[in-house]
Backbone as CSV, one residue per row, in Angstrom:
resi,resn,N_x,N_y,N_z,CA_x,CA_y,CA_z,C_x,C_y,C_z
1,MET,-12.099,-16.088,-17.453,-11.365,-14.825,-17.573,-9.875,-15.092,-17.451
2,ASN,-9.071,-14.392,-18.236,-7.630,-14.521,-18.173,-7.114,-14.189,-16.777
3,HIS,-6.086,-14.952,-16.346,-5.530,-14.788,-14.997,-5.036,-13.364,-14.769
4,GLY,-4.326,-12.795,-15.759,-3.799,-11.441,-15.619,-4.901,-10.413,-15.497
5,LYS,-5.950,-10.561,-16.328,-7.076,-9.632,-16.264,-7.753,-9.688,-14.906
6,LEU,-7.959,-10.905,-14.403,-8.623,-11.060,-13.115,-7.787,-10.445,-12.006
7,GLN,-6.472,-10.630,-12.063,-5.617,-10.090,-11.017,-5.657,-8.558,-11.013
8,ILE,-5.634,-7.948,-12.203,-5.716,-6.491,-12.290,-7.073,-6.004,-11.802
9,LEU,-8.143,-6.714,-12.200,-9.492,-6.344,-11.761,-9.608,-6.444,-10.247
10,LEU,-9.072,-7.510,-9.670,-9.092,-7.674,-8.225,-8.334,-6.553,-7.531
11,ALA,-7.161,-6.228,-8.074,-6.310,-5.222,-7.445,-6.970,-3.851,-7.452
12,PHE,-7.475,-3.425,-8.609,-8.019,-2.071,-8.688,-9.371,-1.960,-7.986
13,SER,-10.215,-2.975,-8.124,-11.510,-2.937,-7.437,-11.314,-2.983,-5.920
14,SER,-10.343,-3.767,-5.459,-10.054,-3.810,-4.024,-9.575,-2.456,-3.530
15,TYR,-8.730,-1.813,-4.330,-8.237,-0.472,-3.987,-9.395,0.512,-3.841
16,LEU,-10.357,0.460,-4.760,-11.515,1.352,-4.695,-12.363,1.070,-3.460
17,ILE,-12.652,-0.197,-3.241,-13.536,-0.589,-2.139,-12.903,-0.282,-0.785
18,PHE,-11.617,-0.601,-0.646,-10.950,-0.399,0.640,-10.702,1.077,0.944
19,SER,-10.476,1.881,-0.087,-10.135,3.290,0.118,-11.358,4.156,0.411
20,ALA,-12.490,3.813,-0.187,-13.676,4.664,-0.107,-14.115,5.001,1.323
21,PRO,-14.207,4.034,2.252,-14.655,4.393,3.611,-13.722,5.391,4.299
22,PHE,-12.425,5.261,4.057,-11.478,6.170,4.699,-11.505,7.542,4.040
23,ALA,-11.832,7.585,2.749,-12.008,8.869,2.075,-13.199,9.605,2.683
24,ALA,-14.285,8.878,2.926,-15.459,9.470,3.570,-15.112,9.954,4.973
25,LEU,-14.300,9.176,5.666,-13.867,9.553,7.017,-13.060,10.849,6.986
26,ASP,-12.195,10.981,5.981,-11.399,12.208,5.845,-12.287,13.413,5.534
27,LEU,-13.308,13.212,4.720,-14.199,14.319,4.367,-15.016,14.776,5.575
28,LEU,-15.368,13.822,6.429,-16.102,14.176,7.652,-15.200,14.896,8.645
29,GLY,-13.949,14.440,8.732,-12.950,15.103,9.568,-13.393,15.299,11.003
30,GLU,-13.331,16.554,11.474,-13.640,16.881,12.861,-15.115,16.684,13.213
31,LYS,-15.970,16.501,12.206,-17.387,16.270,12.468,-17.626,14.894,13.095
32,LEU,-16.606,14.044,13.038,-16.707,12.712,13.622,-15.560,12.531,14.631
33,PRO,-15.653,13.193,15.780,-14.533,13.201,16.736,-14.154,11.824,17.253
34,VAL,-15.110,10.883,17.291,-14.795,9.545,17.783,-13.736,8.863,16.921
35,MET,-13.667,9.236,15.627,-12.652,8.705,14.731,-11.500,9.685,14.534
36,HIS,-11.833,10.968,14.534,-10.809,11.991,14.277,-9.726,11.992,15.350
37,GLN,-10.044,11.498,16.538,-9.057,11.447,17.613,-7.869,10.554,17.270
38,TYR,-8.053,9.654,16.291,-6.977,8.754,15.895,-6.166,9.282,14.708
39,LYS,-6.515,10.464,14.210,-5.796,11.050,13.089,-4.355,11.334,13.493
40,ILE,-3.399,10.833,12.718,-1.990,10.971,13.078,-1.508,12.402,12.905
41,GLN,-1.919,13.041,11.806,-1.565,14.448,11.577,-2.860,15.250,11.404
42,PRO,-3.548,15.569,12.504,-4.868,16.206,12.405,-4.838,17.598,11.787
43,ASP,-3.675,18.245,11.770,-3.598,19.574,11.173,-3.290,19.520,9.677
44,ARG,-3.237,18.308,9.123,-3.035,18.135,7.680,-4.162,17.251,7.131
45,GLN,-5.330,17.826,7.023,-6.498,17.099,6.555,-6.548,17.142,5.024
46,PRO,-6.652,16.003,4.344,-6.721,16.032,2.882,-8.001,16.687,2.388
47,THR,-7.884,17.439,1.316,-9.051,18.091,0.719,-9.632,17.213,-0.383
48,LEU,-10.823,17.571,-0.834,-11.460,16.840,-1.918,-10.603,16.928,-3.187
49,ALA,-9.975,18.083,-3.414,-9.117,18.257,-4.589,-7.907,17.325,-4.533
50,MET,-7.318,17.175,-3.352,-6.171,16.267,-3.190,-6.585,14.828,-3.452
51,MET,-7.747,14.456,-2.922,-8.241,13.094,-3.136,-8.504,12.843,-4.613
52,ALA,-9.140,13.801,-5.275,-9.440,13.653,-6.702,-8.160,13.545,-7.518
53,ASN,-7.156,14.338,-7.163,-5.874,14.298,-7.862,-5.253,12.901,-7.783
54,SER,-5.231,12.330,-6.578,-4.643,11.002,-6.384,-5.460,9.916,-7.086
55,PHE,-6.777,10.004,-6.956,-7.646,8.991,-7.554,-7.516,8.975,-9.073
56,PHE,-7.585,10.132,-9.697,-7.547,10.171,-11.161,-6.154,9.861,-11.701
57,LYS,-5.131,10.127,-10.913,-3.781,9.736,-11.319,-3.669,8.219,-11.344
58,ALA,-4.204,7.547,-10.322,-4.197,6.089,-10.286,-5.042,5.505,-11.405
59,LEU,-6.216,6.109,-11.651,-7.092,5.639,-12.720,-6.406,5.784,-14.079
60,TYR,-5.793,6.925,-14.314,-5.066,7.166,-15.571,-3.956,6.138,-15.764
61,ASN,-3.177,5.886,-14.721,-2.080,4.923,-14.815,-2.574,3.538,-15.192
62,HIS,-3.704,3.134,-14.603,-4.217,1.792,-14.870,-4.805,1.681,-16.281
63,VAL,-5.501,2.720,-16.707,-6.126,2.672,-18.031,-5.091,2.775,-19.146
64,VAL,-4.126,3.661,-18.971,-3.172,3.956,-20.048,-1.982,3.004,-20.064
65,PHE,-1.579,2.493,-18.896,-0.368,1.678,-18.845,-0.611,0.229,-18.392
66,VAL,-1.361,0.047,-17.308,-1.529,-1.308,-16.771,-2.399,-2.160,-17.684
67,LEU,-3.548,-1.633,-18.085,-4.456,-2.407,-18.930,-3.816,-2.833,-20.250
68,PRO,-3.140,-1.934,-20.969,-2.475,-2.368,-22.211,-1.423,-3.451,-21.983
69,SER,-0.699,-3.371,-20.864,0.315,-4.399,-20.589,-0.337,-5.754,-20.355
70,VAL,-1.522,-5.748,-19.731,-2.249,-7.001,-19.517,-2.735,-7.564,-20.853
71,VAL,-3.253,-6.687,-21.705,-3.733,-7.123,-23.018,-2.594,-7.734,-23.832
72,ILE,-1.429,-7.091,-23.797,-0.258,-7.632,-24.500,0.123,-8.996,-23.927
73,GLY,0.048,-9.095,-22.586,0.382,-10.351,-21.932,-0.534,-11.492,-22.333
74,VAL,-1.783,-11.181,-22.632,-2.741,-12.201,-23.068,-2.255,-12.894,-24.345
75,PHE,-1.654,-12.111,-25.248,-1.211,-12.656,-26.530,0.198,-13.248,-26.453
76,VAL,0.995,-12.798,-25.504,2.386,-13.237,-25.425,2.562,-14.429,-24.487
77,LEU,1.903,-14.367,-23.332,2.085,-15.407,-22.322,1.138,-16.575,-22.558
78,PRO,1.557,-17.790,-22.185,0.667,-18.949,-22.346,-0.529,-18.859,-21.406
79,ALA,-1.628,-19.418,-21.825,-2.849,-19.395,-21.016,-2.653,-20.206,-19.739
80,LEU,-3.219,-19.715,-18.667,-3.092,-20.385,-17.380,-4.095,-21.525,-17.280
81,THR,-3.605,-22.671,-16.832,-4.475,-23.816,-16.585,-4.648,-23.982,-15.085
82,LEU,-5.875,-23.885,-14.619,-6.128,-24.022,-13.186,-5.904,-25.456,-12.730
83,PRO,-5.188,-25.660,-11.619,-5.027,-27.006,-11.068,-6.386,-27.604,-10.703
84,LEU,-6.449,-28.922,-10.699,-7.705,-29.602,-10.385,-8.090,-29.444,-8.920
85,GLU,-7.087,-29.316,-8.025,-7.362,-29.216,-6.596,-7.064,-27.812,-6.085
86,ALA,-7.915,-27.355,-5.189,-7.692,-26.055,-4.549,-6.599,-26.194,-3.491
87,PRO,-5.908,-25.101,-3.178,-4.878,-25.180,-2.136,-5.512,-25.324,-0.761
88,THR,-4.795,-25.938,0.159,-5.268,-26.020,1.546,-5.078,-24.658,2.204
89,LEU,-5.747,-24.447,3.328,-5.582,-23.193,4.059,-4.137,-23.006,4.495
90,TYR,-3.489,-24.109,4.844,-2.075,-24.043,5.233,-1.218,-23.567,4.064
91,GLU,-1.474,-24.089,2.879,-0.716,-23.673,1.696,-0.963,-22.210,1.364
92,VAL,-2.208,-21.780,1.481,-2.527,-20.377,1.226,-1.762,-19.477,2.192
93,PHE,-1.739,-19.866,3.466,-1.065,-19.060,4.483,0.445,-19.027,4.263
94,VAL,1.055,-20.198,4.108,2.514,-20.278,3.978,2.990,-19.633,2.683
95,ASP,2.345,-19.998,1.571,2.754,-19.434,0.277,2.460,-17.933,0.215
96,GLY,1.309,-17.530,0.771,0.974,-16.107,0.780,1.962,-15.308,1.614
97,LEU,2.345,-15.844,2.768,3.321,-15.165,3.621,4.669,-15.056,2.915
98,ALA,5.044,-16.105,2.203,6.310,-16.085,1.454,6.305,-14.987,0.395
99,VAL,5.179,-14.848,-0.303,5.058,-13.798,-1.330,5.182,-12.421,-0.689
100,LEU,4.500,-12.205,0.429,4.548,-10.906,1.097,5.937,-10.581,1.614
101,LEU,6.628,-11.584,2.153,7.986,-11.372,2.662,8.961,-11.066,1.531
102,LEU,8.805,-11.758,0.408,9.669,-11.505,-0.750,9.437,-10.093,-1.278
103,PHE,8.169,-9.720,-1.451,7.846,-8.374,-1.934,8.372,-7.320,-0.965
104,ASP,8.224,-7.570,0.326,8.673,-6.631,1.344,10.178,-6.387,1.221
105,THR,10.925,-7.453,0.967,12.384,-7.342,0.813,12.738,-6.565,-0.456
106,GLN,12.083,-6.916,-1.553,12.345,-6.225,-2.814,12.062,-4.730,-2.692
107,TYR,10.925,-4.400,-2.102,10.555,-2.986,-2.029,11.420,-2.229,-1.039
108,TYR,11.829,-2.875,0.037,12.714,-2.204,0.996,13.994,-1.754,0.290
109,ILE,14.616,-2.674,-0.468,15.860,-2.357,-1.178,15.620,-1.252,-2.200
110,TRP,14.570,-1.416,-3.008,14.223,-0.430,-4.040,13.956,0.933,-3.411
111,HIS,13.182,0.925,-2.349,12.772,2.151,-1.669,13.986,2.874,-1.085
112,PHE,14.840,2.123,-0.426,16.047,2.690,0.185,16.918,3.359,-0.878
113,ILE,17.141,2.669,-1.989,17.985,3.196,-3.068,17.388,4.479,-3.647
114,HIS,16.074,4.493,-3.839,15.444,5.659,-4.460,15.392,6.874,-3.536
115,HIS,15.506,6.643,-2.244,15.589,7.783,-1.337,17.028,8.283,-1.194
116,LYS,17.990,7.438,-1.454,19.393,7.822,-1.315,19.963,8.426,-2.593
117,HIS,19.337,8.167,-3.722,19.802,8.694,-5.006,18.866,9.823,-5.434
118,SER,19.355,11.058,-5.422,18.488,12.222,-5.628,17.774,12.211,-6.972
119,GLN,18.475,11.785,-8.028,17.835,11.778,-9.338,16.767,10.695,-9.442
120,LEU,17.041,9.516,-8.903,16.031,8.452,-8.891,14.806,8.895,-8.092
121,TYR,15.069,9.529,-6.968,13.954,10.005,-6.150,13.122,11.021,-6.923
122,ARG,13.795,11.959,-7.556,13.099,13.040,-8.245,12.259,12.522,-9.406
123,TRP,12.819,11.617,-10.206,12.151,11.190,-11.432,11.241,9.977,-11.245
124,VAL,11.423,9.238,-10.158,10.660,7.996,-9.995,9.744,8.011,-8.769
125,HIS,10.284,8.380,-7.616,9.538,8.164,-6.373,8.887,9.418,-5.789
126,ALA,9.301,10.588,-6.222,8.801,11.826,-5.613,7.294,11.984,-5.749
127,THR,6.721,11.423,-6.804,5.266,11.514,-7.015,4.500,11.013,-5.796
128,HIS,5.005,9.952,-5.178,4.309,9.370,-4.034,4.436,10.244,-2.785
129,HIS,5.414,11.143,-2.786,5.627,12.003,-1.613,5.107,13.415,-1.833
130,GLU,4.136,13.539,-2.707,3.560,14.871,-2.951,2.917,15.436,-1.693
131,TYR,2.388,14.546,-0.859,1.731,14.982,0.372,2.468,14.428,1.583
132,MET,2.715,15.281,2.586,3.428,14.843,3.784,2.553,13.956,4.664
133,ALA,1.245,14.160,4.590,0.318,13.329,5.359,-0.434,12.413,4.398
134,PRO,-0.131,11.124,4.381,-0.816,10.217,3.453,-2.287,10.046,3.793
135,PHE,-3.064,9.681,2.787,-4.490,9.378,2.955,-4.812,8.237,1.988
136,SER,-5.964,7.606,2.175,-6.232,6.336,1.490,-6.073,6.417,-0.025
137,TRP,-6.563,7.501,-0.653,-6.489,7.588,-2.118,-5.061,7.806,-2.611
138,SER,-4.153,8.181,-1.715,-2.754,8.383,-2.132,-1.979,7.072,-2.184
139,THR,-2.619,5.975,-1.833,-1.946,4.672,-1.831,-1.308,4.365,-3.176
140,GLU,-2.051,4.595,-4.246,-1.552,4.268,-5.578,-1.219,5.518,-6.391
141,GLN,-0.845,6.572,-5.692,-0.336,7.751,-6.383,1.140,7.495,-6.674
142,LEU,1.405,6.913,-7.827,2.747,6.452,-8.179,3.142,6.942,-9.566
143,SER,4.433,7.096,-9.767,4.927,7.362,-11.113,4.814,6.083,-11.931
144,ILE,4.894,6.212,-13.242,4.795,5.038,-14.108,5.913,4.027,-13.825
145,PRO,7.189,4.456,-13.698,8.243,3.472,-13.393,7.997,2.724,-12.081
146,GLU,7.540,3.446,-11.051,7.284,2.773,-9.780,6.091,1.826,-9.903
147,LEU,5.048,2.259,-10.570,3.873,1.411,-10.764,4.232,0.129,-11.497
148,MET,5.015,0.231,-12.557,5.362,-0.945,-13.342,6.310,-1.869,-12.580
149,THR,7.192,-1.281,-11.755,8.096,-2.101,-10.937,7.317,-2.885,-9.900
150,VAL,6.445,-2.189,-9.182,5.613,-2.852,-8.170,4.702,-3.883,-8.823
151,GLY,4.152,-3.536,-9.986,3.288,-4.469,-10.701,4.028,-5.719,-11.145
152,LEU,5.279,-5.545,-11.576,6.084,-6.699,-11.995,6.304,-7.659,-10.843
153,TRP,6.702,-7.112,-9.681,6.909,-7.984,-8.522,5.603,-8.652,-8.092
154,SER,4.531,-7.887,-8.074,3.246,-8.431,-7.620,2.776,-9.575,-8.505
155,ASN,3.077,-9.481,-9.790,2.647,-10.530,-10.726,3.606,-11.706,-10.788
156,GLN,4.906,-11.426,-10.688,5.891,-12.481,-10.907,6.331,-13.207,-9.638
157,ASP,6.226,-12.571,-8.484,6.625,-13.247,-7.244,5.815,-14.516,-6.992
158,PRO,4.488,-14.499,-7.152,3.725,-15.747,-6.977,4.108,-16.811,-8.005
159,VAL,4.459,-16.377,-9.219,4.898,-17.326,-10.243,6.231,-17.939,-9.846
160,LEU,7.152,-17.079,-9.381,8.474,-17.542,-8.955,8.371,-18.552,-7.815
161,LEU,7.423,-18.311,-6.907,7.255,-19.198,-5.752,6.254,-20.330,-6.015
162,LYS,5.784,-20.407,-7.271,4.896,-21.491,-7.717,3.629,-21.576,-6.863
163,CYS,2.998,-20.437,-6.672,1.769,-20.391,-5.884,0.567,-20.830,-6.715
164,HIS,-0.392,-21.410,-6.061,-1.667,-21.739,-6.694,-2.357,-20.437,-7.086
165,PRO,-3.051,-20.374,-8.217,-3.742,-19.143,-8.623,-4.670,-18.582,-7.552
166,LEU,-5.371,-19.459,-6.825,-6.252,-18.964,-5.767,-5.461,-18.258,-4.669
167,THR,-4.270,-18.779,-4.359,-3.395,-18.129,-3.388,-2.961,-16.770,-3.899
168,THR,-2.634,-16.708,-5.177,-2.222,-15.446,-5.797,-3.322,-14.406,-5.693
169,TRP,-4.545,-14.803,-5.988,-5.668,-13.873,-5.931,-5.922,-13.401,-4.502
170,PHE,-5.804,-14.327,-3.556,-5.977,-13.950,-2.152,-4.901,-12.958,-1.722
171,VAL,-3.657,-13.237,-2.067,-2.551,-12.349,-1.690,-2.709,-10.986,-2.352
172,THR,-3.188,-10.965,-3.590,-3.411,-9.699,-4.288,-4.359,-8.805,-3.498
173,VAL,-5.496,-9.355,-3.091,-6.484,-8.574,-2.344,-5.946,-8.186,-0.970
174,PHE,-5.301,-9.130,-0.298,-4.804,-8.870,1.050,-3.694,-7.819,1.045
175,SER,-2.813,-7.869,0.055,-1.725,-6.892,-0.018,-2.256,-5.494,-0.331
176,ILE,-3.332,-5.417,-1.123,-3.956,-4.121,-1.386,-4.534,-3.554,-0.087
177,TRP,-5.191,-4.414,0.692,-5.718,-3.962,1.979,-4.594,-3.438,2.871
178,MET,-3.478,-4.164,2.947,-2.358,-3.733,3.780,-1.794,-2.399,3.280
179,SER,-1.735,-2.236,1.963,-1.205,-1.000,1.391,-2.106,0.184,1.713
180,VAL,-3.414,-0.016,1.560,-4.362,1.057,1.880,-4.284,1.389,3.366
181,GLU,-4.238,0.361,4.193,-4.174,0.565,5.636,-2.922,1.346,6.027
182,ASP,-1.825,1.133,5.304,-0.586,1.879,5.556,-0.764,3.372,5.321
183,HIS,-1.697,3.736,4.423,-1.813,5.126,3.984,-3.023,5.861,4.561
184,ILE,-3.800,5.247,5.425,-5.050,5.871,5.853,-4.839,7.121,6.711
185,GLY,-3.672,7.223,7.361,-3.410,8.408,8.173,-4.047,8.375,9.551
186,TYR,-4.553,7.221,9.951,-5.169,7.048,11.258,-4.497,5.883,11.987
187,ASP,-4.197,6.084,13.259,-3.641,5.003,14.077,-4.789,4.333,14.820
188,LEU,-5.587,3.582,14.075,-6.770,2.932,14.640,-6.368,1.717,15.458
189,PRO,-7.000,1.477,16.600,-6.582,0.382,17.488,-6.879,-1.010,16.946
190,TRP,-7.695,-1.117,15.898,-8.046,-2.446,15.380,-7.384,-2.758,14.036
191,THR,-6.427,-1.954,13.598,-5.738,-2.242,12.343,-4.730,-3.372,12.543
192,LEU,-4.254,-3.926,11.431,-3.414,-5.126,11.480,-2.153,-4.934,12.310
193,ASN,-1.553,-3.751,12.262,-0.315,-3.537,13.014,-0.522,-3.637,14.513
194,HIS,-1.776,-3.445,14.970,-2.085,-3.633,16.390,-2.535,-5.069,16.679
195,LEU,-3.152,-5.717,15.702,-3.651,-7.082,15.914,-2.539,-8.118,15.828
196,VAL,-1.548,-7.884,14.964,-0.408,-8.797,14.847,0.604,-8.439,15.938
197,PRO,1.003,-9.404,16.767,1.836,-9.085,17.941,3.294,-8.762,17.604
198,PHE,4.000,-8.271,18.625,5.450,-8.051,18.612,5.895,-6.967,17.627
199,GLY,4.961,-6.110,17.181,5.340,-5.052,16.273,5.869,-5.527,14.939
200,LEU,5.384,-6.684,14.481,5.886,-7.257,13.234,5.459,-6.466,12.012
201,LEU,4.334,-5.760,12.119,3.846,-4.940,11.009,3.978,-3.457,11.359
202,GLY,4.335,-2.664,10.360,4.491,-1.232,10.602,3.172,-0.490,10.575
203,GLY,2.351,-0.762,9.543,1.045,-0.135,9.427,1.113,1.360,9.181
204,ALA,-0.020,2.020,9.412,-0.131,3.459,9.171,0.855,4.283,10.003
205,PRO,1.097,3.949,11.276,2.055,4.751,12.047,3.443,4.792,11.405
206,ALA,3.927,3.647,10.956,5.269,3.590,10.357,5.310,4.357,9.044
207,HIS,4.298,4.155,8.198,4.350,4.806,6.889,4.070,6.299,6.993
208,ASP,3.243,6.688,7.955,3.008,8.114,8.157,4.310,8.801,8.581
209,MET,5.076,8.144,9.439,6.360,8.704,9.844,7.332,8.751,8.670
210,HIS,7.219,7.792,7.756,8.078,7.815,6.566,7.797,9.063,5.729
211,HIS,6.541,9.457,5.630,6.207,10.662,4.868,6.655,11.923,5.605
212,GLN,6.715,11.853,6.935,7.212,12.992,7.697,8.740,13.028,7.722
213,LYS,9.336,11.839,7.843,10.798,11.697,7.847,11.163,10.669,6.784
214,PRO,11.354,11.104,5.538,11.507,10.176,4.416,12.668,9.190,4.517
215,ASN,13.682,9.480,5.325,14.804,8.545,5.459,14.572,7.559,6.603
216,SER,13.374,7.031,6.669,13.020,6.074,7.716,11.885,5.177,7.233
217,ASN,11.714,4.054,7.904,10.568,3.162,7.677,10.341,2.874,6.192
218,TYR,11.320,2.238,5.575,11.257,1.977,4.130,10.390,0.776,3.766
219,ALA,10.250,-0.190,4.674,9.526,-1.416,4.344,8.038,-1.130,4.189
220,PRO,7.377,-1.764,3.227,5.955,-1.501,3.004,5.026,-2.163,4.012
221,PHE,5.401,-3.348,4.503,4.500,-4.097,5.374,5.125,-4.433,6.725
222,PHE,6.202,-5.186,6.694,6.805,-5.713,7.921,7.831,-4.729,8.503
223,SER,8.308,-5.044,9.703,9.219,-4.138,10.401,10.652,-4.646,10.491
224,HIS,10.883,-5.924,10.148,12.182,-6.520,10.474,13.350,-5.859,9.760
225,TRP,13.194,-5.488,8.472,14.330,-4.887,7.757,14.660,-3.516,8.322
226,ASP,13.649,-2.739,8.688,13.906,-1.424,9.281,14.586,-1.560,10.640
227,ILE,14.209,-2.581,11.394,14.849,-2.816,12.692,16.302,-3.248,12.493
228,ILE,16.526,-4.189,11.585,17.868,-4.720,11.336,18.830,-3.632,10.870
229,PHE,18.370,-2.776,9.959,19.249,-1.763,9.379,19.134,-0.393,10.051
230,GLY,18.411,-0.335,11.159,18.359,0.889,11.944,17.598,2.032,11.304
231,THR,16.649,1.703,10.431,15.869,2.746,9.761,14.454,2.875,10.328
232,LYS,14.177,2.170,11.391,12.843,2.233,11.995,12.743,3.466,12.893
233,VAL,11.673,4.224,12.704,11.404,5.402,13.533,10.000,5.253,14.106
234,PRO,9.833,5.344,15.421,8.496,5.179,16.014,7.608,6.373,15.725
235,LEU,6.317,6.159,15.854,5.328,7.205,15.597,5.407,8.303,16.641
236,LYS,5.381,9.542,16.161,5.243,10.702,17.034,3.971,11.407,16.599
237,MET,2.870,11.056,17.244,1.561,11.551,16.819,1.386,13.018,17.190
238,ASN,0.915,13.789,16.223,0.712,15.216,16.416,-0.612,15.446,17.143
239,LYS,-0.521,15.749,18.420,-1.728,15.934,19.233,-2.141,17.408,19.349
240,ARG,-1.412,18.315,18.712,-1.634,19.736,18.918,-3.064,20.152,18.632
241,LEU,-3.551,19.771,17.464,-4.899,20.180,17.067,-5.951,19.524,17.934
242,LEU,-5.719,18.249,18.287,-6.702,17.550,19.098,-6.808,18.178,20.489
243,LYS,-5.673,18.593,21.060,-5.712,19.242,22.363,-6.434,20.580,22.279
244,THR,-6.219,21.284,21.175,-6.891,22.562,20.974,-8.399,22.371,20.916
245,GLU,-8.825,21.282,20.225,-10.244,21.000,20.089,-10.873,20.724,21.446
246,LYS,-10.140,19.973,22.310,-10.703,19.559,23.581,-10.820,20.739,24.553
247,THR,-9.940,21.729,24.397,-9.952,22.845,25.322,-10.804,24.010,24.847
248,SER,-11.273,23.923,23.583,-12.072,25.030,23.032,-13.556,24.866,23.363
């Protein structure tokens, strides 16, 4: 299978697989209090219509824009030759981390600019902010310009850093997981932002606050750029509904 086709297949299938359990969790809502207690904005529960809107928007974008670009790339770009040796675990880790850090920097700058420029925000990025409380299916609710920009970096950063194809595929799946986790709307104690020490990852708390306060927490994965430039805002979890539930 062509490298580009496989990468797109990995990305979209991973998005479906990773998002589905959290979509089910949102539909259950208060019926599952053991999980609902971690809901960051419990008074803003996504509806089935909202989920369907986000899902079909992502599906439309991939079918109408992403897939044709991959097909064109098959005829324009040279065929990929797999190296004879697989990368070591150390190479996968170091090269994968480099790709994530590069993407994080690119998106921080892009994100900051699009929030500061009203017309760019309106025509390019506002689609992603349709809902103040993010949920898993809203991860890839993007405008076409934003989708193609993110797709360009995701495809070309591993090439720029000369990553092994297996490393690229691993990073593709892992970055999708991190993106979905950012949008789940739950501050779960076992998510990556809690497992990785020193607050190096923002996770769902940081991105949820970004949707509540759009001029904050611009980085998609890591926290260092927001800390350096003073755009980091800590989570202020809305406990109002949960307290009401406990006292009723």
